[in-house]
C-alpha positions as a Markdown table, in Angstrom:
| # | Residue | x | y | z |
|---|---|---|---|---|
| 1 | Met | -43.6 | 105.0 | 42.0 |
| 2 | Asp | -42.2 | 103.4 | 38.8 |
| 3 | Arg | -44.0 | 101.3 | 36.2 |
| 4 | Phe | -42.9 | 98.1 | 37.9 |
| 5 | Asp | -44.6 | 99.1 | 41.1 |
| 6 | Arg | -47.7 | 100.3 | 39.4 |
| 7 | Ile | -48.2 | 97.1 | 37.4 |
| 8 | Gly | -47.3 | 95.0 | 40.4 |
| 9 | Gly | -50.0 | 96.8 | 42.4 |
| 10 | Tyr | -52.6 | 95.9 | 39.8 |
| 11 | Leu | -51.4 | 92.3 | 39.6 |
| 12 | Leu | -51.5 | 92.0 | 43.4 |
| 13 | Val | -55.3 | 92.5 | 43.3 |
| 14 | Leu | -55.5 | 89.4 | 41.0 |
| 15 | His | -53.1 | 87.4 | 43.3 |
| 16 | Thr | -55.3 | 88.3 | 46.3 |
| 17 | His | -58.3 | 86.8 | 44.7 |
| 18 | Met | -56.6 | 83.5 | 43.6 |
| 19 | Pro | -58.1 | 81.3 | 46.4 |
| 20 | Pro | -61.7 | 82.1 | 45.3 |
| 21 | Trp | -60.7 | 81.6 | 41.7 |
| 22 | His | -59.3 | 78.1 | 42.5 |
| 23 | Asp | -62.4 | 77.3 | 44.5 |
| 24 | Ile | -64.7 | 78.4 | 41.6 |
| 25 | Val | -62.9 | 76.6 | 38.7 |
| 26 | His | -62.0 | 73.4 | 40.6 |
| 27 | Ser | -65.2 | 72.6 | 42.5 |
| 28 | Ala | -68.8 | 71.7 | 42.1 |
| 29 | Trp | -71.0 | 74.0 | 44.3 |
| 30 | Arg | -73.6 | 73.5 | 47.0 |
| 31 | Ser | -75.6 | 75.8 | 49.3 |
| 32 | Gly | -73.5 | 77.1 | 52.2 |
| 33 | Gln | -74.2 | 76.9 | 55.9 |
| 34 | Leu | -75.0 | 80.6 | 56.0 |
| 35 | Pro | -78.2 | 82.0 | 54.3 |
| 36 | Glu | -77.7 | 83.0 | 50.6 |
| 37 | Ser | -74.2 | 81.6 | 50.4 |
| 38 | Ile | -72.4 | 78.9 | 48.4 |
| 39 | Gln | -69.3 | 76.8 | 49.0 |
| 40 | Pro | -67.3 | 74.2 | 47.1 |
| 41 | Asn | -69.1 | 70.8 | 47.4 |
| 42 | Trp | -65.8 | 68.9 | 48.3 |
| 43 | Ile | -65.6 | 70.7 | 51.7 |
| 44 | Leu | -68.1 | 68.4 | 53.3 |
| 45 | Asn | -67.9 | 65.5 | 50.9 |
| 46 | Leu | -64.2 | 65.0 | 50.4 |
| 47 | Pro | -63.4 | 61.4 | 49.5 |
| 48 | Ser | -61.3 | 59.8 | 52.2 |
| 49 | Thr | -58.6 | 58.9 | 49.7 |
| 50 | Asn | -58.0 | 62.6 | 48.8 |
| 51 | Thr | -56.4 | 65.3 | 50.9 |
| 52 | Ala | -56.9 | 69.0 | 50.0 |
| 53 | Val | -53.6 | 70.7 | 49.4 |
| 54 | Thr | -52.5 | 74.3 | 49.5 |
| 55 | Asp | -53.2 | 76.5 | 46.5 |
| 56 | Asp | -50.2 | 78.7 | 47.3 |
| 57 | Pro | -47.6 | 78.2 | 44.5 |
| 58 | Tyr | -44.7 | 79.1 | 46.8 |
| 59 | Arg | -45.4 | 76.3 | 49.3 |
| 60 | Pro | -44.9 | 72.5 | 48.7 |
| 61 | Ser | -48.1 | 70.9 | 47.6 |
| 62 | Glu | -47.8 | 68.2 | 50.3 |
| 63 | Gln | -48.8 | 70.8 | 52.9 |
| 64 | Glu | -52.5 | 70.7 | 53.7 |
| 65 | Met | -54.8 | 73.7 | 53.3 |
| 66 | Thr | -55.3 | 75.7 | 56.5 |
| 67 | Arg | -58.6 | 77.4 | 55.5 |
| 68 | Asp | -61.8 | 76.3 | 57.2 |
| 69 | Asp | -65.3 | 75.7 | 56.0 |
| 70 | His | -66.5 | 79.3 | 56.7 |
| 71 | Glu | -63.6 | 80.8 | 54.9 |
| 72 | Leu | -64.6 | 78.9 | 51.8 |
| 73 | Thr | -68.2 | 80.1 | 51.9 |
| 74 | Tyr | -69.1 | 82.9 | 49.6 |
| 75 | Ser | -72.3 | 84.9 | 49.7 |
| 76 | Val | -73.8 | 86.3 | 46.5 |
| 77 | Asp | -72.8 | 89.8 | 47.8 |
| 78 | Asp | -69.1 | 88.6 | 48.3 |
| 79 | Leu | -69.0 | 87.3 | 44.7 |
| 80 | Glu | -70.6 | 90.5 | 43.4 |
| 81 | Asp | -68.0 | 92.6 | 45.3 |
| 82 | Ile | -65.2 | 90.5 | 43.9 |
| 83 | Val | -66.5 | 90.9 | 40.3 |
| 84 | Arg | -66.8 | 94.7 | 40.7 |
| 85 | Leu | -63.3 | 95.0 | 42.3 |
| 86 | Leu | -61.7 | 92.9 | 39.5 |
| 87 | Ala | -63.6 | 94.8 | 36.8 |
| 88 | Asp | -62.5 | 98.2 | 38.3 |
| 89 | Asn | -59.0 | 96.9 | 38.6 |
| 90 | His | -59.0 | 95.7 | 34.9 |
| 91 | Gly | -60.2 | 99.0 | 33.7 |
| 92 | Ala | -57.7 | 101.0 | 35.8 |
| 93 | Met | -54.8 | 98.7 | 34.7 |
| 94 | Ser | -55.8 | 98.9 | 31.0 |
| 95 | Lys | -56.0 | 102.7 | 31.2 |
| 96 | Tyr | -52.6 | 102.9 | 32.8 |
| 97 | Leu | -51.0 | 100.5 | 30.3 |
| 98 | Gly | -52.6 | 102.4 | 27.5 |
| 99 | Glu | -51.3 | 105.7 | 28.8 |
| 100 | Ala | -47.8 | 104.2 | 29.3 |
| 101 | Gly | -47.8 | 103.0 | 25.7 |
| 102 | Leu | -47.7 | 99.3 | 26.8 |
| 103 | Leu | -51.1 | 98.3 | 25.6 |
| 104 | Arg | -52.6 | 98.8 | 22.2 |
| 105 | Val | -56.1 | 100.1 | 22.4 |
| 106 | Ala | -58.5 | 99.1 | 19.7 |
| 107 | Ala | -59.8 | 102.0 | 17.6 |
| 108 | Ser | -63.4 | 100.9 | 18.2 |
| 109 | Arg | -65.1 | 98.1 | 20.0 |
| 110 | Ala | -68.3 | 96.5 | 18.8 |
Protein backbone atom coordinates (compact mmCIF):
# COMPACT_ATOMS: atom_id res chain seq x y z
CA MET A 1 0.00 0.00 0.00
CA ASP A 2 1.48 3.35 -0.98
CA ARG A 3 1.14 6.77 0.65
CA PHE A 4 -1.73 7.76 -1.60
CA ASP A 5 -3.77 4.72 -0.52
CA ARG A 6 -2.97 5.18 3.17
CA ILE A 7 -3.93 8.86 3.17
CA GLY A 8 -7.01 8.09 1.07
CA GLY A 9 -8.10 5.54 3.67
CA TYR A 10 -7.90 8.12 6.44
CA LEU A 11 -9.79 10.68 4.35
CA LEU A 12 -12.47 8.12 3.50
CA VAL A 13 -13.39 7.98 7.18
CA LEU A 14 -14.06 11.73 7.05
CA HIS A 15 -16.04 11.43 3.81
CA THR A 16 -18.17 8.67 5.35
CA HIS A 17 -19.24 11.02 8.12
CA MET A 18 -20.07 14.03 5.95
CA PRO A 19 -23.89 13.55 6.09
CA PRO A 20 -23.99 13.85 9.91
CA TRP A 21 -21.61 16.83 9.69
CA HIS A 22 -23.91 18.59 7.21
CA ASP A 23 -26.89 17.82 9.45
CA ILE A 24 -25.09 19.22 12.50
CA VAL A 25 -23.82 22.47 11.01
CA HIS A 26 -26.84 23.32 8.88
CA SER A 27 -29.69 22.55 11.27
CA ALA A 28 -31.42 23.54 14.44
CA TRP A 29 -32.06 20.43 16.54
CA ARG A 30 -35.05 18.86 18.25
CA SER A 31 -35.75 15.69 20.19
CA GLY A 32 -35.98 12.67 17.91
CA GLN A 33 -38.82 10.16 17.73
CA LEU A 34 -36.67 7.52 19.45
CA PRO A 35 -35.75 7.86 23.16
CA GLU A 36 -32.55 9.81 23.86
CA SER A 37 -32.13 10.86 20.25
CA ILE A 38 -31.99 14.12 18.32
CA GLN A 39 -32.64 15.07 14.72
CA PRO A 40 -32.48 18.18 12.56
CA ASN A 41 -35.56 20.33 13.17
CA TRP A 42 -36.24 20.90 9.46
CA ILE A 43 -37.17 17.25 8.89
CA LEU A 44 -40.63 17.72 10.33
CA ASN A 45 -40.98 21.47 9.85
CA LEU A 46 -39.63 22.08 6.35
CA PRO A 47 -41.19 25.22 4.83
CA SER A 48 -43.25 24.32 1.79
CA THR A 49 -41.18 26.66 -0.37
CA ASN A 50 -37.95 24.72 0.34
CA THR A 51 -36.91 21.34 -0.95
CA ALA A 52 -34.11 19.43 0.72
CA VAL A 53 -31.39 18.62 -1.79
CA THR A 54 -28.65 16.07 -1.79
CA ASP A 55 -25.46 16.64 0.19
CA ASP A 56 -23.48 14.53 -2.30
CA PRO A 57 -21.06 16.86 -4.13
CA TYR A 58 -20.94 14.50 -7.13
CA ARG A 59 -24.67 14.65 -7.84
CA PRO A 60 -26.58 17.65 -9.18
CA SER A 61 -28.11 19.70 -6.37
CA GLU A 62 -31.54 19.52 -8.01
CA GLN A 63 -31.85 15.88 -6.95
CA GLU A 64 -33.79 15.46 -3.72
CA MET A 65 -32.32 13.73 -0.68
CA THR A 66 -33.25 10.07 -0.41
CA ARG A 67 -32.65 9.74 3.34
CA ASP A 68 -35.66 9.28 5.60
CA ASP A 69 -36.47 10.68 9.05
CA HIS A 70 -35.04 7.69 10.94
CA GLU A 71 -31.74 7.87 9.06
CA LEU A 72 -31.35 11.48 10.21
CA THR A 73 -31.93 10.66 13.86
CA TYR A 74 -28.82 10.39 16.03
CA SER A 75 -28.72 8.98 19.53
CA VAL A 76 -26.25 10.33 22.05
CA ASP A 77 -24.42 6.99 21.73
CA ASP A 78 -24.25 7.41 17.92
CA LEU A 79 -22.70 10.85 18.27
CA GLU A 80 -20.24 9.67 20.93
CA ASP A 81 -19.20 6.78 18.65
CA ILE A 82 -18.64 9.19 15.76
CA VAL A 83 -16.56 11.49 17.96
CA ARG A 84 -14.39 8.56 19.15
CA LEU A 85 -13.97 7.22 15.62
CA LEU A 86 -12.96 10.62 14.23
CA ALA A 87 -10.59 11.29 17.13
CA ASP A 88 -8.92 7.87 16.67
CA ASN A 89 -8.70 8.45 12.92
CA HIS A 90 -7.16 11.90 13.44
CA GLY A 91 -4.57 10.47 15.82
CA ALA A 92 -3.69 7.61 13.47
CA MET A 93 -3.46 9.89 10.43
CA SER A 94 -1.34 12.46 12.27
CA LYS A 95 1.00 9.71 13.45
CA TYR A 96 1.31 8.29 9.94
CA LEU A 97 1.90 11.71 8.37
CA GLY A 98 4.51 12.51 11.02
CA GLU A 99 6.33 9.21 10.45
CA ALA A 100 6.24 9.80 6.69
CA GLY A 101 7.73 13.27 7.14
CA LEU A 102 4.60 14.95 5.75
CA LEU A 103 3.51 16.66 8.96
CA ARG A 104 5.55 18.78 11.31
CA VAL A 105 5.01 17.78 14.88
CA ALA A 106 5.23 20.56 17.47
CA ALA A 107 8.08 20.09 19.95
CA SER A 108 5.69 20.48 22.88
CA ARG A 109 2.02 21.11 23.26
CA ALA A 110 0.63 23.21 26.07
